[in-house]
C-alpha positions, -999 to +999 in steps of 0.1 A: +371+801-580+397+795-606+420+765-602+452+785-598+439+807-571+422+778-553+456+760-551+473+792-540+448+794-511+453+757-504+490+761-501+489+792-481+464+775-458+490+748-451+514+773-438+494+802-424+505+801-387+500+826-362+507+840-328+538+850-314+554+860-282+578+888-278+612+872-285+637+868-257+671+852-260+666+815-270+683+788-251+718+779-265+734+746-262+759+750-234+796+740-235+808+715-210+821+730-177+859+728-177+875+706-150+903+731-146+905+769-143+902+786-177+925+813-187+907+846-188+921+854-222+907+822-238+875+829-256+848+802-254+839+787-288+805+798-302+776+775-295+771+747-320+734+752-323+703+769-307+676+746-294+643+765-299+618+762-271+581+764-278+578+802-276+609+809-298+599+782-323+565+799-327+580+833-331+606+821-357+579+802-376+558+833-379+588+852-391+592+826-419+556+820-430+540+854-426+560+872-454+552+842-477+515+844-467+514+881-477+532+874-509+507+846-517+478+870-512+495+896-534+499+870-562+463+860-559+452+897-561+473+902-592+455+873-609+421+886-597+428+920-612+432+906-647+410+875-647+378+891-659+395+909-688+413+876-698+380+856-697+363+882-718+389+877-745+413+904-736+451+902-730+457+919-696+492+931-687+511+903-670+537+925-654+520+926-620+516+888-619+552+882-630+565+906-603+543+890-576+554+855-586+591+866-586+587+881-551+571+848-539+599+828-556+625+849-538+609+845-504+604+808-510+641+802-517+652+823-487+627+805-465+642+771-476+677+784-467+665+794-433+645+762-427+676+742-436+699+762-412+714+736-388+721+763-363+684+762-352+668+731-340+630+729-338+612+712-309+611+674-316+572+674-316+570+696-347+600+683-367+578+661-390+554+689-397+581+715-404+595+690-429+561+688-446+559+726-448+594+726-463+584+701-489+554+723-499+578+752-506+600+729-527+570+718-547+561+754-555+594+763-570+589+752-606+554+768-607+565+801-593+595+801-617+571+795-646+548+823-635+575+848-630+587+842-666+553+838-683+550+854-717+514+864-711+488+867-684+470+836-696+502+816-696+507+825-659+470+820-651+469+785-664+502+774-648+490+752-619+506+742-586+511+706-578+484+691-555+494+693-519+495+660-500+472+655-470+503+657-448+513+691-463+478+705-459+475+695-422+511+704-412+503+741-405+473+733-383+494+707-364+523+732-358+498+759-348+482+736-322+515+722-309+532+755-305+502+773-291+500+797-321+469+819-324+443+807-350+439+842-364+462+840-394+460+877-401+463+893-367+491+869-356+512+881-385+513+917-373+550+924-366+562+895-386+558+910-421+595+915-427+606+885-407+625+868-436+645+899-442+656+900-406+663+863-403+683+864-436+704+893-423+711+874-391+720+842-410+743+860-434+760+878-406+766+846-387+779+829-419+803+858-425+816+857-389+823+820-392+845+823-423 
């Protein structure tokens, strides 16, 4: 397997996670109970943050990683489609690769915004692993940017991803185990294919409301 695709598979394996429960309202940090009666016309301030329990953390994580996993596969497929022609001396059209890389880059950046959202707090026992997954997305940015702007198929093909650290490679498996997420990385993503779009819309709406 070519080096580029091998590293794509390695990175996707670090974050392919899996199972989800039907979402219910996550627990919200409660405001202190007032010591005196509160005027009915006074509106309580919005919660400062949402503490994700295990089920909601698993569901949110699937919403974040599944669209990236699908985009990673699409990029690998785009490389596969032109690899034989390139290796035979041809010059395959790079437009599909550039488009797939641009899609992955966009999802990557939006995922980072959502992972950095202080409104949601992950369970303490996965904080370190979530940080490792975040670092793997950061590491991918320059490579994806180069691929999305490659002048030719071969330029994109020979653009390589940085080697993932052992911690980055194991983070997904550890999160999966801790949150009780299904090991089937394909079946578990059913229903989460557009999770980033939904979470981004919620994030933007909350940001607008706070202005």
